[in-house]
C-alpha positions, 0 to 999 in steps of 0.5 A: 518605452523602458517601462514596456521592456521591463514589463515584457521581459518580466512576462516572457520570464515568468511564462518560460518559468511557468511552462518549465515548472509544469513539464519538468517540475513533478520529475524533480520533485517526485523522489522527495514525495511520499509513495502515497501522494505521488498519484502514479499508484496501481493496486496488484493483487496476487498469492504469495508462492514463497517467502525468504527471510534475510538478516535485513531483507523479506523476499517474496515470490508473488503471482498476479495476473500479469505475472510473477513478481519479486518483492523485496521489503527492507523496512519493517522485516520482522513485521511483515515476516510475522504477517506474511505466509505462502498461500496468503493473497496480498494486495500492493500499491506499486507504480504498476507491474514490474518483475522486480519491486522494492518496498511497495505499500501493503494495502491488504493481507488475506489468509488462505482459506480464512485461517486466522480470521476474527473468531465467531461471537460465542453463542447466547448463554440463554436460549429463552426470549425472556432473558435470564430468569431472576432469583427472588430475594427474601 
């Protein structure tokens, strides 16, 4: 009889802990996980309307299909200041649209009008189909 009581209490405690971990666990653990694996991300594409650099942060005003966003970066400020310009199209990975966003992940930056794109390969030095002619060595 006593064995059944211990088994029942253990089973009920396990069920309660399991349900609690499944419902409350993600909200308790989410702040400690990287944003990339949280699973609640959305890609938002928009055009950089204005850029403002301050000592320890970079502010961007981005126009998206959902509305305008003020994006604040506090990490890698110098690198992002060099990368981003007004008129660029950026793809941001965030939890969803919000008017104020802090430190989203930048997935892609597309220059306006293709400025700064990779240069095209140089034209071939020889236009003949046989390739360059060899000189006879005497």
